[in-house]
N, C-alpha and C positions, 0 to 999 in steps of 0.2 A: 065498633069504633072505641067504645069504653074499655073493652077487654085489651085492646092493643096498648092503650095508654097505661093501663094497670101493669101490664107486662113490662113496658119500658121503664116504669117507675121502680118495679122490683129489681130490674137489672141495674138501675142506677144505685139503689141501696146496696146491692151486692158489691158493686164497684167501690163504693165508699167504704164498706167494711173491709174489703181487701186492702185498700190504701192504708186504712188505720192499722190493720194487722202488720203490714209491711213496715210502717214507721215504727211500730212497737218493737218488732223483731230487730230492726236495724239499731234502734236505741239500746236494746238489751245486749245485742252482740258487741256494740261499741263499748259498753260499760264493762263487759266481761273481758274484752281484749285489753282495755286500759288497766284493769285490775291485775291481769297476768303480766303486763309490761312493768307495772310498778313493783310486783313481786320479784320478777327477774332482775330488775335494776337493784333492788335491795340485796338480793343474793350476790350479785356481782360486787357491790360495795363491800359486803362482809368478806368475800373471798380476797379482795384487794387489801383489806385492812388486817387480814389474819397474820399472825407473827411469822416472819420468814424463817425463824429458827425451828419451826415445826419439822422441816425437812433438812437433813444434813447437807451442807453446801461444800463443794470442793474448793479448797483454798488455792491461792496462786502457788506455783512451785517455788522451791528454794533454789536460787541460782548459785551453783557451786563454782562457776567460772573455771579457772585452771585447775582447781582441786578435783574437778570432774574427770581429769585424765588419769587420776591415781586410783588404783584399787586398794592400796595400802598407803596411808600417810600418817606418820607418827610425829610425836614431839621429842621423845627421848629414846628413839631407836626401835628396831624391829628384831624380834627373836623367833627363829623357827627351829622346830625339832624334827629330825628325820629328813628323808629324801622324797617323800610322797607329795609334798605341798606343790601346788601349781597356781600361779597368779596370772590372770588375764587382765593386764593393765599395768600401769607404772607403779613402782614401789620407791618410797623415799621417806626421809625423816629430817626434821629441823626443829630446834637448833642442834640436837645431837644426831649426827649422821650415821651412827653405828648400825650396820646390818649384819646380824649373826645368823648363820645357817641357811642362807639363800645364795644361790649362784645363778648366773644368767640362764642356765637350763631350767630353772624353776619358774622363770618369769617370761611370759609372752608380752613384752612391753619393755620399758626402760627401767633398769635396776640402778638407782642412784646410790652407790656405795660410799660416795664422798659428798662433801658440801657442794651445792649447785644453786645458782640463782633461780632456776625454774622451781625447785623445791621450796625455796624461800617465798617466792611469789604465791605458790599454791597454798602455803600455810597462811599467808595473809588473806587469801580468798576464803579459806576454810573458816578463819575467825569471823569474817563478814557473814558467811552463810550460817554459822552457828548462832551468832547474835540475831540474825534475821529470824530464824526459827524460834529462838528463845523469846523474842519480843512479840510473837503472834498472839492475838487474843480474840479477834473477831469471830463470832459464832462458835466459840470453843465448846466442846462436848466433854463431859467428865469421863475420864479413862479409868476403868477398874484396875485393881492390882493383878487380877488373873484374867488373861486374854484367851486362854484355851477354851475351845468350845463356842466361841463367838464368831459371828459374821458381821463385819463392819463395813458400812458404806464410806465413800470418800468424805473427808472432813478433817478438822483440827481437833485432836484429842489431847487432853491435859490431865496429868496426875502430879500432884505436888510432892509425892513420895516416890516409891518404887513400883515397877510393873514388870510383867514377864509372862511366859507361857509354861504351864506345868500340867501334870495329869497324864492319863493314859487313854488310849482309844480316841474317840471323838473329842474328848476334853484336852487332848494334846495338840489340837489343830486350831490355828487362827485362820479364818478365811477373810480375805479382802476382796469385796465384790464391787466392780466398777459399773455394773449394770449396762454394759455395752459402750461405755465412754472411755476410749483409749487415752484420753487426756486427764482422766480423774487423778486427783492428788490426795495423799494421806500425809499428815504431819502429826507425829506422836511426840509429845513433850513430857518429860518426867524429871522431877526435881532431884532424884537420887539415881538408883541403879536400874539397869535392864538385865534380867536374868532369864534364860530359858533352860528347861530341864533336858536331860538326855532323851533323844528320840523324838522331840517335839518338832513341829513344822508349821510353816506358813503356806497357805494355798492361795493362789491368785485366780480370780474368777471374773467373768464378764469383761474381758479385755483389759484387766488391770495390768500395769507395767511396773516392774521393779524399780526402774529409774525415777518413778514418780512417788516413791515412798521414802519418807525422811523420819529418822529417829534421833531426836535431840535429847541426849542423855546428860543429866546433871553431874554425875560422877563417872562410874565405870560400867562397862557392858561385858557380860560373860555369856557365851553361847554354849549349850550343853553338848556332850558327846554325841556324834552322829546325828545332829539336828540339821534342819534345813531352814534357812532364813533369807528373807527378801528385804531389800531396801538399803538406803544409805545411812549408816550409823555414824553420827557425829557426837563423840563423847568428849567431855571435859578432861577426863582422866584416861585410864587404860581401857583397852579392848582385848579380850582373851577369847580366841577360838580354840576350844578344846578338840581332842582327837576326832577326826572324821567330819568336822563341820563343813557343810556346803553353804557358802554365802554368795547369793546373787545380788551383788550390790557393792558397797564400799565400806572399809573400816578406816575411819578418819578420826584421829585423836588430836587434841589441842596441845596437851602438855606431857603426856605419858607415853608408854610403850604399847605396841601391838604385838601380841604373842600368838604364834601359829604352831599347829601340830597336825601334819598330814591333812591339810585342808585344800579345798578348791575355792578360789575367790574369783568371781567373774564380773567385770563391769557390765552393767546392763547395756544392751545395744540400743542406740538412739538413732532414729531416722528423721528427726526434726530438730531445728534449733529453737523452736518456740518455747520449750520448757527450760531453756538456759543450761542444758546439760551437754550440748554438742561440743565435740573437741575444739580446742582453740587453735590447733595446728593440723597440717597433713602429717600422716604417719603410716608406715608399713611395719608391722611387727613380725618377729620371728615365728615361723610356723611351729605348731606343737601337735603331736610329738615329732621329734626330729633327732635321729633318723626315724623313718616311718615305714609301715607296710600293713595294709595296702593304702591307708588313707591318712591324711593330716588336715589340720585346720589352719587357715590363714586369716588373720584379723588386720584391719586397716581403718584409719579414720580420715574423714574429709572435712576440712575447714569450711569449704564452700561447695555449693551445688554446681555440677558441671559434668562434662563427658568423662567417663572413667573406663580404663582398660586394665584388666589383670590377666596376665598370660604366663604360661610356663614354658621354659626353653631347656633343651639339653645342652651339653657342654660344647656342641658344635654351633650353637646359636639357632638351631632349628626349633620352630614352634611345635610343641607337643600337646598343648591344651589351652583353651580360652575359657577362663572362669567367669570373667565379667567383661561386657562390652556394651556400654550404653550410658545413659544419663542417670545420675543418682543425686539424691538430696544430701546436704551436709549431715554428717552423723558418723556413727561407728558401725562397722560391718564385719561379719564373720562368714568365710566361705570355705567349704570343704573341697579338698582335692583328693580324688580316688584314682589310683593308677590303673584300675580295672575299667574305668570309663574313658570315653574319648578314644584317642589313638591307642590301639592295643600294642602289646609287645614291648612295653617299657622295661628296660633292664635295670639291675641295681647300679647305683652310681650317683653322681652329683647332678642336680638340676637347679635351675634358677627361676624364681618368680619375680615378675616385674609389674609394678603399679605405675600407670601413667594417667595424669589428669591434665587439665589445661595449663596448670602452673606448678606441677610437682611430678618428679620422676624418682622412683626408688627401686632398687633391685636387691634381693636377698637370696642366699644359697640354702638349699635343703638336700637331704640325702635319702634316697630310696634304698632300703636294705631288705632284700628278699630272703 
C-alpha cells in the first residue's frame, strides 16, 4: 500500500516538472518570436525610409502633341543634299518655310513646302515640349560628357555643358536598357551641344522604345557620319545629320535649320496614346519605295481606337490582298506588302491601297514594276 502511494507521488512530481518545462519553453519561444518580429519591423522601417533616389526612376514622357507627327520640324528651313534621303513622317519649317533638296518622293508623309497652319501649330507644341523637358529636375542624375560604353537605365539625366558619343568598339556604343518595361522613359538635358562621332550608335535593350527617348539640347546637335541614333532630338538651334546617319526618332529645332545628307529618318511607331506621342489625326501615307518590286511599305496613323481595314485593289477594283482587318489601338503603324504573297500572278501596273476606319477612308495609288 505504501509503495503504491510512493509511485503515485513520483508521477505527480514528474507531471509538475513537465508543466514547468512546458511553461518555460513557451515563455522562451514567445520571447524569441517577439525579438524577431521587432527586428523585422525595424528592417521594414529602414527600407521604407531609404532614399528613393538610390534607384533611377523613369520620368513622365514629354508630350510632343502635334509636333509628334513630324519627323523633321525646323525654324529656318530644311536643307538636303543628294537623292538618297528618305523621311518617314511629315516635314515642315516655321517661320521660314524653305525646303531645299527634298521632293515628295523623299518623304513618306506630308512635305510642307509652303507656310501652313498645321506647321505653325506644331512649332507651338514643340516650344511647349522643349520647355517641359528643360524644366524637369526631379530625381535628376548627372550626365557625363562621354556616353559611349555606358548602359543607362530609364531616368532624367542632366549635363550643364555638352555631351555625346565618341570612341571605337564597345566605347562607341550607348546602351539604353528598359529592363523589360516598354513604357520606360529617358530624358537627356544638356546646356550646350550634342555631338556623336562617325560610326557610333545607340542600342536599345529590355523593351526600350525610341519614342520614349528625349534629347533636350541647349544649342545644336550634330550626328556623325554613318552613325545610328535613337530618340526625339529637340534642339534650340540647328540639327545636322551628316552623310549616312540613320535616325529612329525626330529632328526638331526651335529657331534654326535641319541639314540632311543621304539619311533615313523614321518616326517611332506608337501603339498607345498613353505616352502623348500618338498621332492627332488619321492619315494614310504614300508607300515607299514606289514604284516597287517585289515589296513596299505602307504607313498609316490612327487618331482613335477602332475597326481598321487596309486592302489592295487592282485597276478593275478587284481585291488582291488584305493587309489589315481587325481592331487596332490609336497610334502609328507600318505594314509591308509583298506581291509574292497572297494572290499570285500580280502583273506590273497600277494598284490602289485603301484604308478604312469607323470615321476615316483614304485611298492611294502605287505602281508595281517587274
